[in-house]
N, C-alpha and C positions, 0 to 999 in steps of 0.2 A: 378344069380345077374344081375341087369340091367346094360346095357353098360354105363349108365350115372354114375354109381358108381364103375365101374370096375377100378382096379389099372392100367389097360392099357391105361386109358384116359389121355388126355393131362395134366390134373392138377396133375397127379401122375407120370409123366415121370421122374422128377428129383429123386423121391423116388426109382423108378425102376433102374435108372442108378447107384444110390449109392449102392443099395443092391446087385447089380450084381458083384461088385468088392470085392469078399470075400478074406479073408486072405489066402495066399498060393495058390490061385487059378491061373490057367494058363491064366484066362481072365484079370488079372490085367494089365492095360495099360503100355506099355513100353515107356519110354521117352528118346529122343535123346539129348545128352549133347553137347552144343556148345563148340567149341575149337577155340576161337577167338584170343587168345594171344600167343598160342604155349607154354605156361608155364604149365608143368605137375601139378604143385601145384593147378592149377585152374580147373583141370579135375577131375570129381568125378565118382566113380563106383556105380551106383544106383542098380546094380544087387546083390550087397552084402547085406545079410539079417541081421537085428539087432540080437543081441545075444540071446534075450529071446523070440524068435518067438514061438507062441502057448502057452505063459505063461499067457494069459489074455490080453484082448484088451487094458486096461489102461496102463499096463506095456509095451506092444508092441508099443503103440503110443508114450510113453515117450522115449523109446529107439530109435525109428525111428526119432523123432524130435531131439534128442541129436546128432544122427549121421549125419542127413541130413538137418534138419529143417532150419539151418542158410542159406542154399543155395536154398531151395525149391521154394521160392516165384518167383524168376525170371524164373525158369525152368517150373513151372506149370501154368504160366500166361495164355497161350493160352488154356490149357485144362480146367482150372477153369472158363475161360471166357464164357463157355456155360451155366453156372448156371444162372438161372433167378434172376436178382437183381432189377427188376422193382418195387418191393415193399419195397426196402431199399434205399430211396433217399439220395442224398448228400454223397455217399461213394467215397473215393479215392482209386486208386490203384497206388502205387509208383513204378517207375522203374528208378533206377539210379538217374539222375538229374532231372527227370520229375515227375509230378503227374497228373493224369487225374481224374476229377470228372465229371460224366455224368449221367443224367437220362432223358429219353425222356419226362417225365411229366413236366420238368422244361423248356421245349423249349420256347425260347424267340424270338419273331418275329422281334424285333428291329434289324436293320442292321447297323453295324459300323465297320470300319477297319482302322488301321493306322492313319496317320496324314495328308496325302497329300490332302485330300478333306475337311479337317476341316475348318470351318470359324474361325475368331478370337475368342480366348477363352473368352474374355470379352463379346463379342456379345452372345456367346452360354450360358454363365453364366447368362446373363440377361433373356434369354428365358427359360432356364432350370436350375434354381438356385439350385435345390435339386439333380442334377446330376442323373436323371433317366437314361440318356445316360451317361455311364461312360466315363471319359476322362483320357488320359495318365497322370500318377502321382497321381491319386486318391488312397487313402488308402482304402482297403476293408477288410472285414472279410469273410473268406471262411469256410465252415463247416469242422470239423476235420476228420482225417482218421478213428478214432474210436469215437463213440458218447460219450464215457466216458471222453474224453479229451477236452481241451479248443480249441476254433476255431483257424484257421490259420490266421495270419496277413500278408497281401501282398499289392503290388501296382498293379494297372491296367496298362497293357502295350498296348494292341491293340486287336481288333477283328481279328481272324485269316484269314477270307476271307469274301467277300461280300456275305451275305446270309448264312454264316456258323453259326452253333449253338455255337461253341466253341470260347472262348476268351482266351487271354494269360495274365498271372499274374506272378509277381516275388515276392517270399516270403522272410520273414526275415531270413530264413536259407540259402539264396543265391541260391535257386532252382527256376526254372520256372515251372509253373503249367498251365494246360489247363482245363477250366471249362466254363459252360454257365454263362452268366451274371445273369441269374435268380436266381442262388443260393446265390448271394451276399446279405447279410442281414444288413450290416452296412457299411457306407461310410464316409470318411472324405475328402471332396472335396479339390482338389489342394494341396495335402499333400507334393508332391515332384515336383520340377520344371520339366515340361515335356521335356525340353532340355536334362536332364540327362537320361530320359527314351529313348529318340530317339537314344542315343548312344548305347543302348542295342541291338537294332533291328538287326544290321548285325550279331550279335552273337547268335541269337535266331532262332529256326526253324519256318517255316511257317505252318508246320503240323507235326504230329508224325507218322512216318512210322515204319514198323516192323524192318527194318534195323537199324533205329535210336534207337529203343528200345534195340536192341541187343548190339549196341555200348555203350549205356549209362549204361549198366550193369557193364562195366569195365573201362570206361573212363569218365573223368570229362568234361561234355559238357556244363557247366554253363558259364555265362558271366564272362569275366576276372575280377579278384578281384579288380584291380585298378579302374575299371569302376563301379562295383557294390557296393564297400565299402561305399560310401556316402549314398546310398539308404538303404542298409542293416543296417547301423549304426542308421539311423533315425527310421527305423522300430523297431529295438531292443530297442531303447530309448523309443519309444512310448509304447511298451509292458511293459517295466520296470516301467515307470511312472504310467501306469494303475494298475499294480500289487501293487505298493507302495500305491496308493489311496485305493485299495481294503483292504490292510492290516490295514491301518489307520482307516478304517470304517467297519472292518470285522463283528463286533457285529451286526450292523444294516443291513448290506448287507446280511449276512447269515440268518437274520430273516425277509427278505423282505416280504415273503408271510404273515407272522403273522402281520406285520405292515400295509400292504396294503389291504388285502382281507376282504370282507364282510362275515358275518357269513353264509348267505344263498344265496346271489345273486351274479351273474357274474358282475364284474366291468371292466372298461376300463381305460386306461391311456396311455399317450405318454411316450416315453423314457425320454424326458426332464422333464415332470411332475413327473414321478417316481423318477428320479435322484434328483430333488429338495427335495422331501419328504425323501428319504433315506439318503441323504448327508446333510440335514438341510440347504439348500441353499435358501436365500430369492429370491423373484421374480426379483429383480433388479440386481442380479449377475448371469452372464451367466454360463452355465454348459459347461466345456471344453470337447473336444472330448475324452481326456483320462478318464475323469470322466464318460462320457457316456459309454465308452467301459467297464469300471469297473462295472458299473451298469448292462450292458448286460451280463457280465460274471456271476454276481450274479443271474440274472433271468434264464440263461441257466442252471446253476448248480442246481437250484431249481427244475428242471425237469418238471413234470406234472403240477405243481402249476401255471405255466404261459404258455399261448399259443400265437403263432405268426402266422400271415398270411405270410407264407414263400415267397409268390410271391410278396407281396407289402410292407412288413414291412420296408424295407430300405427307402421307400419314405414316408410312413405315420407315421412310428414310433409307431404305435398302438400296445398295448399289452393287451391280455385278462388276467384278474386276476381272476382265478377260485375261487369259494367260498370255505370257510373253510370246509363246509359240504361236498362238492364234493371231496376235497382232503382227508378228513377223511374217506369217503366212500371207496376210492381206498386203503387207508392204512388198513382199516378193512378187506377188501376182501383179500388183499395180506397176511395179518397175518393169516387169516383162511386157505388160501392155504398153507402157510408155515407149520402150525400145521398139516394139512392133509398130506403133503409130508413127514414130519418128521416121522409120524407114519407109513406111507406106506414104508418108507425106512427101518424101523425096523421090518417089517412084513416078513412073509415067501415069498420068490420069487414066483411070479405068483398068489398072493392073489387077490381076487376079491374085489375092493374097495366098491362095493355095498353091500357086505355081511360081510365085516370085522367089528370087534368091535373097535370103536374109543373112547378113553378116553378124548381127548381134546375137548373143545368147538368148535374150528374151524373145526376139523375133522368131528364132528357130523353135523355141519351146511352144509359142503360141501357134505357129504354123503347123507343127507336128500334131498338137492336140486338136486343132481345127480339122485337119485331114482325117485323123482317126475318128473323131466324133462324127464327122459327116458320113463316113463309111458305115459306122454303127447305126446312125439314125436312119440312113437309107435302107439298111437291112430291116430295121424295126418297121419301116413304112410298108414293107411287103405284107405285114400282118396287122398293123394298126395305123389308123389315119390320124395325123396331128390335127389339132383344132386351135382356134384362137380363144377358146373358152377355159384355158388353164388345165386341160387334161387331154391325153390322147384318147382315141376312140377304143371301143372294145376289140378284142382279138377275133380274127376270122375262125380260129379254132374253138370248138365248143366241146367241153368234156362233161359228160353226165356224171353226177355224183352218185357213187355206189359205195358199198362197204369196202371194196377193194381199190377204188379209184377216186381221187379228188378232182376238183374242178380246175386246178392250176397245175401246169407243168413248167418247170424251170430248166433253162439251158444255160450253162456257163459259157461265156464268150471270151474275147481277148482281154489281156491284162492292161492295167493302167500303171505307168511308172510313177515314181515319187513326185515328180514335178506335176504330172497330170492329176494326181490325187490332190495336190495343193489347189489346183484350179477347180477341181470338183468341190472341195470344201468352200472355196470362194463363192461358187455358184449357190451352194446350200445356204450360206450365210445371207446371201442376197435374196433368193427367191423363196426359200423355205422358211427361214427364221425371221427375215425382215430386219436383219441387224444393221443394214446400211441406211435405213430411213433417216432423213434429216442430215445425211452426210453426202451432199451432192457431188463432192469431188470423188468419192468412192462409188456412189450410186451410178455414176455415168460410165463406169468402166465395163461391167458385164455386158451391156448391149454391144460394145465393140467386139467382144468375143463371139457373140451370137452372129453379128454381121460377118465376121471372118469365115464362118462355116458356110455361108451362102444358102442356108436352109430356110430362112425366115424372111424372105424378101417382102412379103405382103402382110407382115405382122407388126403390131406395136411391140417394140423391143423393151418390154417392161417385165416385172417380176413373174407374171403369170406365164409369159412365154419362156422365161428361164426355167420355170417348173416343168413345162412341157419338154424342154430340152433335157432335163435330168431324167425324165421318164423315157425319152427316146434313146438315150445313151445307156440305159440299163442301170442307173444309180437308184432311182426310186421306182417302186412298183407302180403300174399304171392306175392303181386305185388307192394310192397312198393318202391317208388323212393327215394333211400337213399340220393340223392344229395340235397334234401331240408333240410337235417339235417346238412349241412355244417356249422361249427361253425363260419367261416368267413362271410358267407352269412347272418347269424343271422336273419332268418325269425322269427317274433314274435311267430307264431304258432308252431315253432319247439321246444319250451319249454327250450331254453337255458337261458333265462333271465326273471325273474319274473317281474321286473319293466316294461319291454316291453309288457309282457302278460297283465299286469294290464292296461297299456295305450291302448292297442288294445281293451280290454273289454270295457273300458270307451267310446271309439270312436264308437264301435259297438252298444252300448246302445242307441246312438242318432238316430238309425234307427226307434225306436218306440216312441221317444219323439222329442221335438223341439230343434235342435242343437243350435239355437240362444239363447234360454233360458238357455242352459247348458254352454254358453260362448264359444262354439266351433267355431262359425262363427259370422260375424257382418253384418250390413247393407251394401249395395253396396257403396263403397267409391268413385266409378267413375260415379255414377248415373247422376250427373249434367253435365257430359262431353260427355255422350253417344250420338253417331250419330244414328239416326233411318234409317235403310236400307230399310224400307218399303217393297215394292213388288219386289225388286231386287232378282232374283232367286239365291239361294245359294245352290250349289251342294255338298253334303257330299257323296263322292264316297268311298264306303267301302263294305266289305263282309256283307251279310245279317245277320250273327250272331253277328256282332259287337254291343256292348252296350255302350262303352265309345267312344263317337264321339268327337274328339279333334278339327277337322278342316273341313271347307267348303270353296269352291272357287266360285268366281263370276267374271264377266267382265262387264265393263262399258265403252262405247265409249267416247272419248274426242273430243273437237271441231275441232282439227287440223288433224283428221284422225288417231291419235294414240289411244291407248286403256289403260285403267286402269285395271290391274288385282288386285283383292282384295282376300286376304287369311284371312278368319275369324277364329280366334282361341278361344277356350273356355277360360273363364276368372275367374277361381276360386280364384286367388290371390286378386281380388278386394273385396273378402268377408272374408278374414282372415289375421291376422297379422303374420309376419314371425316367431314370437315366440309363436304362439298359439299351443295348443296340436295337432291339425290336421297337422300343418306345421312341428312340431317336429317329428311326426311319418313319414311324407313325407321325411324329411331330413335323417332320419335313413334308410328308405327303399331305397331311391335314385331313384328307378324305380319300376314300376309294373313288377313282375316276372311272365311271362306266361309260364306255363308248361301244357302239355296235360291233366293232371288230374285235375288241377285247376289253377286259377290266384291268386297270392299273391299280392294284390293291394297296391299301394302306398297311395292312398286316400281311406277312407272308401267308401263302396258301395253307401251309401246314398248320399255322396257328388259327387262322380265321375259319377254315372249313373243317379241319380234322381234329382240332383239340377243343376249341371254345365255342363253336356254333352250337346253339341249343339243340339238344336231343335227350334221349333217355339217360338218366344218371349224370347229367351235366350240371356244373355249378352255375348259379345265377345270382343276381342282385335284384331283389323284389321290391317294387314300389307299390304300396297298398293304400287304398282309400275306402273308408266306410261311407256309403251314400244312402240317403233316404230315398223314398219313392219318387221324389221330384228331381233327383240328381244333385242335391246339395251335399257338399262334402262336410261330414261331421267329425272325421278323425282321419289321421294318416300316419304312415310309418314306412321305414325303409329297413330291410334286413337281408343278409346273405342267406342263400338257401341252395337246395339241390332238387331239381325237378325229376320226376320218375315217369309219370304217365303223360307222354308228349304225343299230341295228335297233329300231324301235318295235314293241312286241308286247304284246298284251292278256294279262293273267294266265291267262285260260282257254285261250288258244292255247298258252302255255307248258305248262300242265297236259296239254293234248291231245298236244303233241309228246313229253312224257315219260311219257304213259300214266297220268296221275294223276287223271283225271276233273275235275269242276268244282270251283271254289274253295269253294263253299258246300255243306255236307252236306245241308241241307234244301232242298226244292223251293221256289222263290220264286214269288210271284204278285203281280200288280199290283192295288192298290186305287186307283181313279181316280174323281174327281168333276170335272165341268165339260166332259165330252166326250172325244173321242179325242185322245191326245197325237200331235203330228206325228212322222214318222219321224226317227230319229237321223241327223245329218249328219256325214260324215267331215271331220275338221279337219286330218288329216295322213295320209300313206301308212303303213298298218299292215302288218306282216309276219304272214303266216298260218303255221300249223304246217307246212303242206305246202311253203311257200316256203323253209324252213330247209334249209341244206345239211347233209350228214352231219357235217361238222366242227362246225357251229354246234350241232347237236343233242347232239353229244358234249360240247361245252363247257358247255351248259346242264345236262347230266346230271352232270358233275363239280361244277359250282357247287351243284347241288341236294344232292349227296351230302356235300360239305364243309359246307354250311349245316346239315345234320342233325347232323353231328359238332360243329359250333360250339354248337348248342343243348345238346348233351350236356355240353360244357364249362361252359356257364352253369348248367345244372341241378345240377352238382356243387356250385355255390355257392348253391343254392336259387333260381336264376333260374327264372321262370315266364313263360308267355305269357298276357297279359290283352288280347290284341289282338282285342277283339270287333268284329264287322262293324258299322259305323255304319249308322243308318237311312238308307236311300237315298230321299231325298225330292227330287222335281223339280217345278218349276212352269214353265208356258209362257203367254205371251200373244201370241207370234209364232211363225212357222213354222220359222225356220232354226236356232234354238238355244234351249236351256232358259234360264230366267231371265226377269226382267221388265224392261220399259222403266223408265227413271228416273222417279220420281214423288215430288217433295218436297212439303211443305205448300203449299197454295194459300191465301195470306193476303190477296191483293189482290182476288180474285174467287172466286166459287163455281165449283167444278169438278165437274160431274156425271159419274158413271162408269156406263156401261151395259155389262153383260157382266162376266164373272169369269174369272180364270185357270184353266187346267187344272192339277189337282194330282194327282201320282202318287206313291204310296208302295209301294216294292217290299218286300213283307212275306213272312215265313216263319214257320212254327211255331217257337215258342221251346222250346229244349231245356233242361230243368232240370239237365242235366249240363254242367259247364264243363270244356272240354278245356284243361288247364293246359300241356300240351305243345304245343298248337296243331296244326292240321292240317298234315301234312308236304307242303304244296303249294307253288305258286309264290310265294304271299304269304309263307310261312315263309322261303323262299329269299331274297327281297328284304329281309325284316325282319332276318335274321341278318347279311346283308352290310352293311346300314346300321349296325347295332350294332357290327359289326367296324370300320367306318370311324370311328365315334365313339370307339371305344376306341383306335384308332391315333392319331387326332388328339390325344386327351387325353394319351397317353403321349409322343408326340413333343414336345408343349409342355412337359410335366413334365420330360423329360430335359434340356431347355434352360433350365429354370427361368423360362419365359416367364410373365408375369402372364396368367392365363387364367380363364375361368369354368368351373368343374367342377360336376357335379351328382352328388349321392349322398344317403345316408341319415344323418341325425343319430344318432349312436350312443347307445343306452341311455336314450331318452326315451319309449319306448312306454308305460311304466307297467305292463307285464306282466312277471311273474317269469319267464315262458317267452318266449324270443325267437321271432321269426317263423321263423328258420332251424330252431330246435329243434322247433317245431310242424310245420313242413314235413316234417322227417325222421321225426317220431314218428307223425303222422297222415296227412298228405297223400301223401307219397311211397309208403307201402305201399298206400294206397287207389288211387293212380294205377296201380301195377303190377297190381293186381287188376282194375281197370276200364278198362284200355287208355288211361291218361292222363287220365281224366275224374274229377271229383269233383262232388258236388251243389253247385249254384250258391250256395246260401245259406251253405255252409260256408266260402266265401271270407272272410266277415266275420270269422271267428275268426282267420284268417291275417292279414288286414289290420289288425285291432285289435292284433295283436302286432308289426306292422311299425312301424319308426321312420319319421317323416315325412321326405320328401325336402327337400333344400335346395340352394341355390347357394353355393359357397364358392370361395376362391382356392387351396385345396389339394385334391388328389384324396381322395375318400371312397368307400368301397365302397357300391355301389347294391344294396340287398337284393333288390328285386323283379326287377331285371335280371340279377343275378348277375355284376356287373362290378366290378373294382377301380378302373378309371379310366373316366370317362364325360364327354364334352363333346359337345354337339350341333354337328355340322359339315355335315350332309347336305342342308340346305335353305336356302341363302343367298338364293334368290329369294323365299322366303316367311317367313324368320325372321331378325330382326336379330341375335340372339345368335350365330347361325351366322356372320353377316358379321363380327362382332367377332373371333371366333377365326380366321377366314380372314385378316383384316388383320394379326393378330399373326404368323401363320405366314408370310405373304408377306414381311413386314418382316424376319423372321429368315432366310428363304431369300435375300433380297437381300443381307443383311449377311454371310451365310456366303459368298456368291459374291464380294462385294467384298473380304473379308479372306482368302479362300482357306482358311478353317478351319471346323471344325464348332463350333457354339455349345453343344454338350452340356456341361453343367456350369455354365451361366449366364454366358456370356462376352459377351453382347451385349444386355443389357436396355435400355440407353440408346437404342437405335435403334428402339424399338417405339412404335407410335402410341398405345397405351393403357398407362398406369402402373397399378400396384397400387391406388393410392388412387382413381384414376378408375373402375376396375372395381368397387371396393368400393362406391362410391356408385351406380354404374349397376345393380348387382345388386338394390338395394332396389326400384327402379322396374321393372326387368325382370321380376322375379318377380310383382309386383303386376299388371303389364299382361298377362303370360301367363295368370294366373289369371282376370282379367277377360275376356280374349278367349275362353278356353276355355268360360267360362260363357255368353258371348254366342253362340258357335257352337251350343252345346247348346240355348239358348233359341230360336234361330232354327229349328232342326229341330223342337223341341216346338211352336212356334207354328204352323208349316205342317201338322204332324200334327194338331193340334187343329182347325185350319181344315177339314181333310179330314173329320174325324169330326163336326164341327159341321154341315157341309153334308149329310153322309150321314145323321146321326141325326135332325136337326130338319127337314130339307128334302128327304129321301128321294132324294138324288142318287146314292145307292149303297145296295144292300141289305146290311144287317149282320145277324149272327145275333141271335136274340132274347136269348140269354144268352151270357156270355163266361166264360172260366176265368181267374181271377186267381191268380198265383203270388206268394206273399209272399217277396220277394227279399232284403230287408235290414232292419235295425232302423229303427224310425220315431222321428223326433225329436218327433213330435206324437202324444200318446196317442189323439187322436180319429181319426187316419187311419193307414193302413198302406201302406207303399211296396210296390208290386206291379208285375208285368209281365203283360200280357195274352198268354196262351199262343198264341192263334190267330194273332196278328199280330206278336209280339215288340215290342210298344209299351208304354212305361211308363205307369203310371196310379197313382192312389191310391184305396184302398178304405176306405170308412167302417168304423170299428171296430164290430163287431156290438154291439147293445145288449141282447142276450138272454142274456148271461152266458157265452158261449163264448170261451175264451181264444184269441187268435191267436198262432201260432208261426211262426218262420222255416221255410220249406219247405212251408207249408200250400198247398193248392189249394182255392179257393173258387169256387162258381158265383155269378155276379154279373150284374147288368144295369146299363146306363149310367144314372147318376143325373143327370149334368150334364156338358156340355162347356164349360168356362169359357175362352173364347178370350183374354180380357184377361190372365189369368195363365198361359195355355197349360197347363191341367190337365184331364185326363180323370178325372172322379169316378165311382166305381163303388159300387153298393149291393149288399151281400152278401145272398145268398139262402140258401145252405147250405154247409157244409163238405164238400168232396168227399173229400179225403185228407189225411193228415198224414205228414210225412217222419219217418223214423227218424233221430234226430239224437243218439243216445247217445254217438257218438264225437266230437262237435263239440268238447267241452272236454277 
């Protein structure tokens, strides 16, 4: 048996531990009983055996539980703590007066603690009206101890410590609870006077120690009743009122899915919209918090029928209403499994489900599917080896990529009938989408199907094995990035929503016809206002493979020795209405989602690349600033224009022209599996350093010099550069361009895949020093110009009081007594001067823990990390919907100024704008959630392909790796069992197992490690520590 399938592997460690504890065996662990009270009645003899030992496991378990079970939970807490619960989010463990709910997947980077650093609550409510940052006294809903029970109602007390994952809550049972804020799904702001909560704090722990847990098992450590009674009473009344509302509307609430769902299509709604529908409330009558909570209970009790984005639901309120057909599919498959299990239970023990005679329809369907799937999987195993790491191994066939041949060969196999396609969709929902999580009655069903095939005897029958199964039966390709199927990401091509697919198809059809005749775009609405930039050189500094060119920069001298910097931005919004089909798709997508295998574009390719991408004679919206020699902005303006003299140039060519060297300080090298990558292909004419005229070189030199001065201006406000170079991962299956051919799930037939893509990671040694000033190269020049344009756009809108989306830092909610700016000036700035702008990487955490979280608002806020007083994103309208919104607002104001012949400074033309304040307020909720989801999806895509590369290199020897690696401990870990680290040899993220030999792990440590596992399903590279190499001197961190 392959080591990848051995039960000794990491994926089966839990199974081995469990099976080793046999009844009556001397290996059964002995547990020590605490004697904290001296009362013999509280001491228990666990060496006494239940009466009917060896009478059958079920009777033994019943006797054991009857004798000891009432006391076992406290005593076995530490022992059971070693069980892996990372796949069971939102679970509590209760100890005496406390509850802990913790899962590293829900880690929330927002930092907040206590009340001493809080601004006035009215001020904070104005900036964060939806309480993304919880405040003391907010009522919250926390997930239940068991998924079959209703959620817990509590009030928020405080963040436990600056930078801590855990927050403190106080529940309606009079108990305090510790949980990450990210698990909170429902909030009623300002439910209880915060003064009442402040009185709790002297009676509450700042952390939960082992000693405290032991005490809480026998003593009441809760807040005194006279203090907690008013809060508990209000919480109980809230719950009772919600339950009364539920009872009064039980018929409609219990039929929520039948009333709301479409027959075949996924639908969406907010909690308020759904509440109005189910409770028959007219639009002019507000839905009370109690009514909202009653509706939430109904949706939660409906189980799989409704889906939530657990990370963002409490802010957006959005609910996925799954189609009746999908819910029926799940019900059908569950019924077939029930019939199959009933007959198996009545059969002779040890019967083979593949040969047994089934009389029920469901039993026959499951057996037929299991037989066919087994045969297909065994065929697959002739070419690919299954693993317990969530992915099948690479193909034995290797196809060299040439101009006439790709790396992949597909072979069509046997067909799946309609019933079998239902089972396949059932597996997809479980292992690919994760739609059954927190639904244990459904989640327990797919493993029974895996068991019926007889293919996975030595595997944990969990989602990752289900994903391997889908690869083995030819549904998913063996290198499928499952993150693109995220239901909350909702990529149209992921086949979650038929209306989205239809809209995508309509927009794609315009690539072969005239989109203007189709009504998708209009004539240029800004044509009569455009300034002709004539021969002014516009530099588009980007990588050679870039096709969507959003921006270009130029410089123009002014008469008084100052200079105008112009940032020319693509202008698609001048050709489309905000409610056009193209704009509606852009609003749904929010951003272009770049993954190594392909880009899921916000705008159709014909629009982003062929019509609106910057090039010669293309329209633009230009953001201009007049700067003095020290980089101070003296004047600014925005106007539409047309660029003529466009120069596409690689960042390294700019550096060469200016004598700055390469962009990256470290030497980069290629890590490759799958064969030799094809040579890069030119997609547009590029300007080389030697092609630049002396005038152009002089212009670039001035741009670079003023950009350095602009960074100095930002640094004076504690602005830093955190522009780390992204991991450069490319994949190929064909010769002419990186990326993969489209490959969706094959549900109607088996799709065999021979060969694998070439994967290349451009790696460099990781430097433990972080350059907060950033390298003074061409990337810095472009970055500073883009920030300048964002500042100009923001100020221009603010001058005219235009409703606009601003970005900044929420003041005073970091929970630290020292602000980020104070820490920067006290610690980082002196260190940067001594070390040429660099600080130890791990010391950034102290700065970030003191930083206030960023937010979207309708009023300008200072952005701490950028060092800007005004900031709105305006530089990427081909790739970001938020930028398009600001462009629409600016265009409307420009047109109104032209029509009326006056400036709108002072707010004289708000009625002429496409977006009102109220509409932007609502938009910001979903915009922030989508941006966060997309950011995580992009990172997940890079991590997936990185793990694919190391998976093929480590287990299948496609590339030689060092025997040991150096892990740098880069940031605090949310999970005490693992440490967040970076592999120094490659600059790749990993997690290191916490050493079990008593050596404390600290930030800045360097450890010698070896690869323990490459888990492709969760895209994690796990390291096993061997020894501590060095320890950073961190005495100045605090």
